[in-house]
C-alpha positions in Angstrom: 66.2 182.5 22.6 66.5 182.1 25.9 68.5 184.8 28.4 71.5 183.0 30.2 71.1 185.0 33.4 68.1 184.2 36.1 65.3 186.3 36.1 63.1 188.4 38.6 59.8 186.4 37.8 57.8 189.8 39.2 58.9 191.8 36.4 56.3 192.7 34.6 56.2 193.0 30.6 57.9 195.9 30.0 61.0 195.3 32.6 61.3 191.2 30.7 61.0 193.7 27.2 63.7 196.0 28.6 65.7 192.6 29.5 65.1 191.5 25.7 66.5 194.9 24.4 69.5 194.5 26.9 70.7 191.0 26.6 70.0 190.5 22.8 69.4 194.1 21.2 66.7 193.2 19.9 62.3 194.2 20.0 59.2 192.3 20.5 58.5 192.0 17.0 57.6 188.9 14.5 57.0 185.5 15.9 60.2 185.3 18.3 59.3 183.9 22.1 61.7 185.0 24.3 62.5 182.6 27.3 63.1 183.5 31.0 64.0 181.1 34.0 64.2 181.7 37.2 66.9 181.6 39.8 66.1 178.2 41.4 64.9 176.9 37.6 61.7 175.6 38.7 60.1 178.9 36.8 59.5 179.5 33.3 58.1 182.4 31.8 57.8 183.2 27.8 57.8 186.5 26.4 55.7 186.9 23.0 54.0 189.9 21.2 50.9 188.8 19.7 49.7 191.5 16.5 46.2 192.4 17.0 44.2 192.9 14.0 44.9 195.8 11.5 45.8 194.9 7.9 47.5 192.1 6.3 
């Protein structure tokens, strides 16, 4: 999914996660990737939660 507005690229993981909840009404679970573009359009951030261990 791609956020339709430019994003402050200094935001932390939690700040970007908050934008995902605000913009899409979703939480970082599963295998989704969220794409954020800077105002200039030259920088891209990809946000994806990776599960750590646990039972499968």
